[in-house]
C-alpha positions, 0 to 999 in steps of 0.5 A: 531474491529475498532482499530485492525490496529491503528499505530501512524499518523506519521507511517501512514501517511508515509506508505500510501504515500510509497503505493500511490507512488507504481506505480509510484516508480516501474516504476522510478526503472525500468528505473534507470541504477545505482546501489546506496543507493537511488535505493537500498532503493526503491527496498527494499521498492518495495520489502516490499510492494510486500511482503504484496500484495502477502499474501493477500486474494483475496478480500483484493489484489483487494481492495488493488490495487483499493486503492494504484495502481489504487488510486480510492477514496472511492466513486469512488471504491463503484461506479465502483467496488461495493467495500463498504466503510467498505471494503474499508477503512478496507482494506486500514488500513489493507494494511497499518498497514502490510506494516508498520510491514514489513517495521519494523516501528512498 
């Protein structure tokens, strides 16, 4: 089960960054007035992330929001929200994998 969500390291790092930047990118897109290629790409990435979040079950969605939207560390999520270390990393790896698939990176 450990390797279920295994993806190339560079893809993992890229997708993790996109997920961590989701909240701030959402705000930037809302403020942007023009219709450029960058805006279209940003909207595409946001939509791909939202597609994955919408498909998650309740527990994984809550964990993903703690990790990527609220940016809790593993220990912070465990203390504040009772999310176990295993659940934290499983949700992180699962979401990164699913977003990479959604972005056609793997």
